[in-house]
Structures are given as structure tokens and as C-alpha cells.
C-alpha positions as CSV (number, residue, x, y, z in Angstrom):
1,X,1.3,7.1,-12.0
2,X,-1.2,4.5,-11.0
3,X,-4.2,5.5,-13.0
4,X,-5.3,8.2,-15.5
5,X,-8.9,8.5,-16.5
6,X,-11.2,10.8,-18.5
7,X,-14.2,11.7,-16.4
8,X,-17.3,13.5,-17.5
9,X,-19.8,15.6,-15.7
10,X,-23.1,16.1,-17.5
11,X,-24.5,19.6,-17.0
12,X,-27.4,21.6,-18.5
13,X,-25.0,23.0,-21.1
14,X,-23.6,19.6,-22.1
15,X,-20.7,17.4,-21.0
16,X,-17.7,18.7,-19.1
17,X,-14.6,16.6,-19.6
18,X,-11.9,16.5,-17.0
19,X,-9.0,14.2,-16.2
20,X,-8.5,12.3,-13.0
21,X,-5.0,11.2,-12.0
22,X,-3.9,8.8,-9.2
23,X,-0.3,9.1,-8.4
24,X,1.8,7.1,-5.9
25,X,5.2,8.5,-4.8
26,X,7.9,6.7,-2.9
27,X,11.6,6.8,-2.2
28,X,12.0,3.0,-2.0
29,X,13.5,3.5,1.5
30,X,10.3,3.3,3.6
31,X,8.4,6.5,2.6
32,X,5.3,6.3,0.4
33,X,2.3,8.5,-0.4
34,X,-0.6,8.7,-2.8
35,X,-2.8,11.4,-4.2
36,X,-5.9,11.6,-6.4
37,X,-6.8,14.8,-8.2
38,X,-8.8,16.1,-11.2
39,X,-7.8,18.8,-13.7
40,X,-8.8,20.3,-17.0
41,X,-5.9,18.7,-18.7
42,X,-3.6,15.7,-17.9
43,X,-0.6,17.8,-16.8
44,X,-2.8,19.8,-14.3
45,X,-4.3,16.6,-12.9
46,X,-0.9,14.9,-12.5
47,X,0.7,17.9,-10.8
48,X,-2.2,18.3,-8.3
49,X,-2.2,14.6,-7.5
50,X,1.6,14.7,-7.0
51,X,1.4,17.6,-4.6
52,X,-1.3,15.7,-2.6
53,X,0.8,12.6,-2.5
54,X,3.8,14.6,-1.1
55,X,1.6,15.9,1.7
56,X,0.4,12.5,2.9
57,X,3.7,10.6,2.8
58,X,4.0,7.9,5.5
59,X,6.9,5.9,6.9
60,X,6.8,2.1,6.8
61,X,8.8,0.3,9.5
62,X,10.8,-2.7,8.3
63,X,11.9,-5.6,10.5
64,X,14.5,-8.0,8.9
65,X,13.8,-6.8,5.3
66,X,10.0,-7.3,5.6
67,X,7.0,-6.0,7.6
68,X,6.7,-7.0,11.3
69,X,3.4,-8.9,11.1
70,X,0.4,-9.8,9.0
71,X,-2.0,-6.9,8.3
72,X,-5.6,-7.0,6.9
73,X,-7.2,-3.7,6.0
74,X,-10.4,-2.8,4.1
75,X,-11.4,0.4,2.2
76,X,-14.8,0.4,0.7
77,X,-15.2,-3.0,-1.0
78,X,-11.4,-3.4,-1.5
79,X,-9.7,-5.7,1.1
80,X,-5.9,-6.2,1.3
81,X,-4.0,-8.8,3.2
82,X,-0.2,-8.1,3.5
83,X,2.0,-10.8,5.0
84,X,5.7,-10.9,6.0
85,X,7.9,-13.1,3.8
86,X,11.4,-14.7,4.2
87,X,14.4,-13.0,2.6
88,X,14.7,-13.6,-1.2
89,X,10.9,-13.7,-1.7
90,X,10.6,-10.3,-3.3
91,X,7.3,-8.4,-3.7
92,X,4.6,-11.0,-4.5
93,X,1.5,-8.8,-5.1
94,X,-0.7,-7.7,-7.9
95,X,-2.0,-4.4,-9.3
96,X,-2.0,-1.3,-7.2
97,X,-0.8,-3.1,-4.1
98,X,2.4,-4.1,-5.9
99,X,3.0,-0.5,-7.0
100,X,2.6,0.9,-3.5
101,X,4.8,-1.8,-1.8
102,X,7.6,-1.4,-4.4
103,X,7.6,2.3,-4.1
104,X,7.6,2.0,-0.3
105,X,10.7,-0.1,-0.7
106,X,9.5,-3.2,1.2
107,X,11.9,-5.9,-0.1
108,X,10.1,-9.1,0.9
109,X,6.4,-9.3,1.3
110,X,3.4,-11.3,0.0
111,X,0.0,-9.6,-0.5
112,X,-3.5,-10.5,-1.7
113,X,-6.3,-8.3,-3.0
114,X,-9.8,-9.5,-2.1
115,X,-13.1,-7.9,-3.2
116,X,-12.9,-4.9,-5.5
117,X,-10.5,-4.5,-8.4
118,X,-10.7,-0.7,-8.2
119,X,-7.1,0.5,-8.4
120,X,-7.7,3.7,-6.3
121,X,-9.5,1.8,-3.5
122,X,-6.9,-0.9,-3.5
123,X,-4.1,1.7,-3.2
124,X,-6.0,3.4,-0.3
125,X,-6.5,0.0,1.5
126,X,-2.8,-0.7,1.1
127,X,-1.8,2.7,2.5
128,X,-4.2,2.2,5.4
129,X,-2.6,-1.1,6.1
130,X,1.0,0.3,5.9
131,X,0.1,3.3,8.1
132,X,-1.3,0.9,10.8
133,X,1.9,-1.0,11.3
134,X,3.3,-0.4,14.7
135,X,6.8,-1.4,15.9
136,X,7.3,-3.0,19.3
137,X,8.6,0.5,20.6
138,X,5.3,2.1,19.5
139,X,3.1,-0.5,21.2
140,X,4.6,-1.0,24.7
141,X,1.5,-2.6,26.2
142,X,1.8,-5.7,24.0
143,X,2.7,-8.7,26.2
144,X,4.8,-10.6,23.7
145,X,6.7,-9.8,20.5
146,X,5.8,-11.5,17.3
147,X,8.4,-14.1,16.1
148,X,9.5,-11.7,13.3
149,X,10.2,-8.9,15.8
150,X,12.3,-11.4,17.8
151,X,14.4,-12.0,14.7
152,X,12.8,-15.3,13.7
153,X,11.8,-15.2,10.0
154,X,9.1,-17.7,9.0
155,X,10.3,-20.5,6.7
156,X,8.5,-23.5,5.2
157,X,10.0,-25.9,7.8
158,X,9.0,-23.8,10.8
159,X,5.5,-23.5,9.5
160,X,5.2,-27.3,9.1
161,X,6.6,-27.8,12.7
162,X,4.0,-25.3,14.1
163,X,1.2,-27.1,12.3
164,X,2.1,-30.5,13.9
């Protein structure tokens, strides 16, 4: 569960309290989904959000234990940058982005959240970024493969050589 909040609607008869749950599901093997739902009690909100998350599961393609290339996606004011990382790096990310990436099972990745600190919008931006990843088979018109898709994992030494 990513977030659980008490939300209130003010009506003519008074305040109506509900619970909003944001749930992220993943198998840690490349499939992840999220759902947001409201209910009269916590259990109802969580079960509705879980069902929604199961319906919108996506598959994340990995190349050499990381993502194929850098992605930048925005949802509302939340902006997420996700970069491939060399083996042994782990998941270097914060907040909702870390939760989504870990449940997706991406072993080595670096991510940065810019703009909003809203957990739900950050999760949606991360899901948009992960769903936009295309492998070389899915984008046949691309003229050249990225270095990562060719099997070259960026290291500190190679980045210094490219800068010179």
C-alpha cells in the first residue's frame, strides 16, 4: 500500500468521511500495476484499489538487469527521471518511485523526482515512464541501438571518456 488517507466531502447534511487507498502491486519479475479507490471503510478502499491495480498491470522490459535507456515522464506537476544503472547499483530512488520500481523488479536503476511530492502523482508518472519503454524489437524504425541495448553498460570510466 502506497498511501491511505481519510477524505471528507462536505454536504448540506454535514461531513461525509471516506477512505482513499493507493495500492501498488508487483511480482518483482517485470509486472507492476497501481490502483486508487475510495470506500466507506479502509478494507473496502484497499480491496477496490487492489482490484484496479490488477486490471492495469504492465510489463517492464529489462536489458542487462536494468532499463534500456533514460526516460523522463510527467504527470500533472510531478516529473520523474529514470536512468539505467550498472550492475550492483540497486534501486536508487525515493518515495513512490522506489516502491513502484522495487515491485516491478528492476534490479539496477537510478531515479529522481522533480516538482510535486504528491505520492499518487509520482506513482502515476513512474507508471507512465515504465509503460513507455520500448525494446529494439518494438521500435524497428530506430536507426541505431542504444549502448545498453548493444550490451554496453555505462560505467564511470566510459562516461569520462565520452566527455573528453
